[in-house]
N, C-alpha and C positions, 0 to 999 in steps of 0.2 A: 658268905661274898663264895662260901667255900659251895653252899648250896645254886648260886649263880653261874658256878663256875661245872657245876656237873651236869647242871640244865646246856649250857654249852655245849659242855663237851655231849649229852644225847644228840644236841639239835646237830650237830656236824656229827656224828657217826651216823646218824638218821637220812643224810641230804647224802653223804658217803653209801650210801646201800642204796639212796635211788638213782644215782650216778653209775654205783656197779651194774645195778638193774635195765636200766638206757644204755649203757653202753652196750649189754648180757641181748639185748634186743636186736638191738640193732647190729649186733655182730650175726645173729644167728640169722636175721632180714636180707643183710649184705650174700651172708652163705647159700642161703636158699633165694638169690636172685640170679639167678642161670641165665644163659641164654638159649632165645623161642624161635634161634631162629633152624628151619628145619636140613638138616643136612643128608645133604646131595653132591651126587656129582656132576659137573657140567655135563650137557649131554652138545657133541659132535652138530658143530656148522651142518647145516643145509648147505649143498652149495647150489646158487642163487643165481640167475641172467641179472647180473644188478644192472647190468646196462635196460634191458629190458624196463626193467621195474622200475628205473626211474624214468625210460621215456615217457611207462602209463603212466606215475605220477604227472610226470610234469605237465601230460596233458589235462586232468584231469584238472589244477589248479590253474590252467588258463581257461577255465569257462566262469564265468560273475558269478557265477551260483548264488546269488546277495542274497541273502530273507523276500521275501513276499506274502501280504494276506491272501489269502483264496481267493478275495473282491481282483485278484490284477494280477492272477496266471491267466495264460493262454497255452496254449499248444503247443505255438513253442519261443517260452520261459523258456530265460539260462535254467532253471533247473528242471525243466523237462528236456532238453540238450544235456545235462549231465546226466541224467539218467536215460539218456537211447545211445551216450560216449562207455559205458559200460556195460552196453551187449557190445559193441564193437569189437573193445578190448576184453572180453569174457565170454566168447562161446560157447564155450563150456560149458559155463554158469547157467547157460537159457535154455539147453535141451536137456532130454531125458538121460540120472532121476533129478534134477534137479528141476523147479518148482519157485517161478517167477507168479508172484502175487503184486501188481500196481492197483491205481488204484480204481479199480471197478469194482479192486472184491471190496474196498473200504469205501464201497455209496457214493463215489462222488470221481467221473472217472479223469475230471484234471489235481486229482492230488500226485503229484511227485511222487513224493512214497514210494520205495520199492522193497517187498520184506519176499526172499530167500527162505526157498524150504528143501534141506537134503535128508530124506527118507530114511532111517536107519534101516540096523536087523532087526530092531526086537521095539518094538511102536507101544510096549505100554508101559516101556522107561520115559519116565518126564525128557521134554529132549533141554538143549541148550541155547538158548540166546542169546549172542553175541549179538551189539547196538554200534554204529555210529552214526552222523550225521555227517552234511553235505553240501545245505546251506551256511554262508558267512555271511561275517556282519558286513554294511556298508563299508567303504574307505569313501571320507569325507569329500565331497564335490567339490570347482568352483564355483567358486559363485563372485557376485562384485567386491565383498565389504572383507573375505574372508582369503584367505591363499590356502592356495590346496592342499592338504596334504599332499596327493598326487609328488611332490617338489622334493618333500620329503624321505622318501624312502631308496634310497641306496641302489636299488631294484623297481622297474615297473610292478605295481601289485599283484595282478594276472598276466604276468609276467612269465612265469615259472621258469625263473631263468638262473641256469646255471651255470656256476665261476664252475663247476670241480666239483669244491668241496660241500659247501653250501646248496638247495632247491629253494629259492626264493620264492614269497608273493599269499596273497591271503584263502587262507584253508591248508598252509603246511601243518600249522599246531591244534589249528581250533577249526574243524576235524576230517577231515578228508584223506590225511596220514589215517586217519581208523579206516575210514570204509574202502583203499584201496590194498593196506596192511592185509586185511581183513581176507579178504576177495582171492590174493593173491594166495597165501595160504589156504583155502580153498579152492583153487581156483589146480594147486601144485598140489596139495594132495587127492583130486579128484583126477586126475593125467598121472600120478600115482597108483592106483585103483584103491585106492585105503575106501575102503566106507564106516559111517560109525555104526555104533552099537546104540548107541541114544541117537534124534533125533534130532539136527542140525535145525536152527532161525536166523536166520538177518534179517536182525530190521536196521535202514533204512530212510534217515528222516531226515522231510526235508523245510522243518520251520521250526526245530529245534533254540535256535536266538528270538523264534515269538512264541517259547511257551509249548509247542506240539502238539497244539492242540485239533490237526488237521493231520497230525504224523499219525507221529507212536501213539497218543491217545486214542484212533483211528485204527490202528497196528490191534493192541490191544487189544480193545473189541472184538475184532476179528479172533482173534485167539477165545475167549472169552466164551462169544457166538457158538468158539465149536468146536468148545469140547480140551484144547489143548495144555498141557502139562507143563509146567517150567520145572527143570532141576536145578540154574544155572540159568540168570544175568549176568554179562559182564556188559561194562559199559567205559565211557569216557568218565574221566577224574583224575585222580591220583595220577601223579607219575615220578620219574628216579627222581631225586634234587641232588645234586652232584653237590650238593654245601647248604647240611641243614648241621646244625648249633647245636654244637658238644659234640661231634662223630666228625672224624675224620676217613669213614667214608663212603659213597652216598647210599641214601634214604627213599627205599620204596614203598611208597604210601596207596596202599589199598581205602577205597573210604565204602564202610563198613554200611556208612549214614548218610544221609547228606542234612543243610540246616532248610529248617524251612523260611519264609521268606513272605512280610505283609508290608506292605504300601500306607504309611495312614496320615489321614490329613488333621493340621492343624489349622484354627481356622477364629475371625475372630471378627466381632462386628459391632462396631459405637452408636449408638444413638446421633440421628443428624446431628445434637446442637454437639456432641464432640470430632464435628468432623467441620472440613470448611476450611477459610484461609490459612495458612500457616505463619499469620502475623499474630496471632494470637491465640497456642498454642495452650492446651487443655496441661496438667503433670502429668500426664499418658494418652496416647494417641496406638492407634490399630494396631501398627508396624511398632510401637516399641512393647508394646503387651506379648504381640508373637513373641519379640526376639526374645523379653525375657524367658517368654515360656519355650524357646525353642538354647539357651543359655543352660536353665532348669534339667533339661532333657539331659545333659552333653557333660554336664553337670556329679550328674550322679546315675550312673552307665550300671548298666546290669549286673547283676553278682559274679564272678569271678570261682568259676568252678571248674577243679580237676573230677571230672566222674567218666564214666560210663568210654566215648569212644575216646575221648585226651589220654585218659591213664593207660588204658589200653597199646597205647602209641610210645604210653610212657615203656611201662612195661614191654612192651620188643626194645626197645632200641634198646633201654639204659644199661643192658649187659653190655652194649657197643663199645659205649665211651669206653675211650680211652683214660679218660680221668679217673681217676679212684674215688677226689672227694666227689662226683657229680654220680660216678654209680653208686657211693651211701645215699649220698640221697636223692636220687632216682627208687631205690630199694625199700627206702624209712619217709613216703609219703605220711601217712599220718603224721610226722611230727617237719618235717621240712616244706607242705606242698602251703606254704602264706609266702616261705622265697622263695618256692619255685612259680606261683603265681607270680607274683613284684618281677623277676625274669620275665616269664613269660609275657607280663605284662606291657609291656619293653617297644617290645615290638606291632606292627602293623599284624602282619600275616600270624605268627604266635596270640594273639591277645584274637581273633578271630576265632582260638579254636577253644578261651576259656570259659568266653561268653555270648549274651548272646548279641548284635552289634546294632549300634544306631549312626546311620547319617545323613547330615539333614543335605537332602538335595536341591530343592525348587523352594522358591516363595515370590507371590505376588503379594502386591499392595502399593496399587497409589497409577494414577497416570501422568501424575504435573508434579513438574521441584517444591514448586511451594504452593500445593497443599493435599490439605491432610484429609485420607483416605476413611470412612468408615469400615470396609470390610480387608484386613490382610487376613491370608495364608499361603501354609508351607507342606512341605512333603518332608517326608519322612523314610529311609526305607532301612524295614528293617532284616535281618537275619537273624531268625534261632535254631538258639539250645536246643538238639534233643533233649526232651526233662521242658525248655518251654511253647507253652499255649499260645494261640493267639489274640485269647479271653484273656489271659494271665497278664498279657504282656502289653494291653492297650490300658489295663488296668492298673501299671508297675506307670508308665505314662501318664495317665489322669492322675496317681497319688503324685509324682513328683513334682508337676506342675503347679499341683494344686491352687486354681487357679480358676475360677467357676466363669469364668469369661472364654476364656479358652476352648472354642469346642473341638473333643480328639474323635476323629472317624478312621472306619479302617474302609480303604479305599478296596476298589471287586480285584479278585485270583488271588490275594493272597488265598497261603499251604500253608502247614503244618506240616513240623522235620517228621522225617521222614520212617520207621521201624531201624531200630538198631540191627543186622544182620549180624547174624552168628562168624566169631572165631573160634570155635568150634569143632562145624559142619566137612562135614566130607570136601563140600564143594570149594571153602574158603582154604580148607590143606591140597589140596590141584593146582591150585593157583599161587598159592605160595610158591608151593614145590617146583611150579613153571618158572616162574622168577628167583630162581632159585640155579634152576637149571643152565636156563638161557644167559643167569646174570647173575654170575658167582659169586659175585666182589660185592654185593648191596645190599642191605637189612631188611625186610624187609617189616614192616610194621602197621595195624590199622591207624584208619585215625578218621573224623567227621568231616566231612567235603564242604568248606565254608557257600563252593558255589550250585545252581543248580542243575536238574538233568535229565534228560526223558525218562530214565530208567523209576522214574515217583508214579507213569502208569501203568506200572507194572505191580506194584504195590503189592493186588491183593493174587495176583495166581505165581508169585513168586516169593517162598522168602528168605532164598541163599541169593540180594543180591549186590552187588560190589561192582565200583566205578575205580576203571584205573588203563591205563595206558599207557608199557613204560616207553613214557617222553624223555629224552636225559636232557634235564632245566639245570643248567644256571643259575642263579637269582639276580642276573638282569636275561635272563628269556622270558621268565614272569612278567613282565612288562610290553612283551611282547601280541599276546592273544588279545585281540582288539584290536590291537598297540599298531606299531607303526616298525616297516623294516622284518614282519614274521618272515619265521624261516626255519631250514630242519638240516640237519646234518644227514649227506647221503645214507650213511654209511651206519648209524641213528635209525634211519627209514627201513636198510633189508636187515637191522635187527628187529624190530618191530617185525617186518614178516616169520619169521623167524620163532619171535613170541609166540604170535597166535602162533603156525604153525604145533609146535606142540601143545598150547596150550589145548587145541582137537584135541593133540593124540589122548591127554589126561586126561582127558574131563571128556572128551567125546566117541573113544576107540576103547570103552572096556565095560 
């Protein structure tokens, strides 16, 4: 008994030592978990003719510049009309020292995309590239079978209605506000006599919603052919989210990378003897085999990972969380990682930051309700987390389906996840600084963008590619992208102009 008592005492002592060590490590990590926010003074707001800014923005929204493939674009396309509108409202940017490059420079006169170049005082310095796009997704038209979504809009989608607080219409959030704000900031600098130290390029795409193949891809090729070097690229992507879990202040999220994209087809082909009349079905049909495969895919999600961009997101936002428990957890992800993963996986928006996602989107099979089809197929849309590859994702899906009757193949135009841009670079620090100068009450953090942007076309031209436009978004507003009642607050838009004005000073003015 005495011996057992001694063993128990020793075991308790060991547990106590382990507990003390554990608490010591956690406490030390917590004490070292200091803010990552750059401490700067907010800059005075530049005076702007806000009525003129809104009027020009309103005119841009009223042009229905819906994405179209090049095969359907003519000289009279709304996409060309939009480019002509820019020449009308920004005459200063269409004369020296500015250089405007159009389709003729990009090997096809019909390409509506446009690039502005503002030569810097020091041509040996790599330039900066500001990006946005003026094409928009379509509004569902009237049909005999389906009522039009026009009637669901509070104001017509191409009216550019100004109610004194918001400007309404397609493109107010994606992404004509970026186009117009960049040009307004450039115009203001030019009128004030500012000359950049670095050359500034502005690339405005006409087909971002279709992948940018004839727009930014061609503009990137022009830069490549002409030996132009880039120090920083800034495109759309992250925003300022006014509601972020665990924070009581807005979060400005800078995309330092973006997920890849892969469309996968699952197809099942059964023998002719297993097709035919539905009154005598075999144990499994092409449709049921396919359905089982889809179920297995969804029942086996890709592994959750807190690495790369997400770890940096939590490192930047964790110290700003008011809850002691949350800060302690963020400071000790080596221990609390499983709990944090579980919490993040509970919402689609945060789950997408954790893993490669799979979404079944299309299914085909059969043409009559009482006939067993010989063929059935489905399409899956994957968004690849950095670190996961196209080939690896295909192998993972095949492994989890584990059925040789299901053929798994990649559809065309897949793309790998982008490289991660550094959060230690001068380019990132200047962007971080600019956000804090213009929006002092926000917490800045890097993250991995779950969508796609045209910035991928510049991957070999620049190491410092960031995706951010400071649009203030509540949870409800995220549904307005590509959706109904797209709108932006007028004050929000003028602040975006101020942001680009300050960003140009910080990045190109020295």
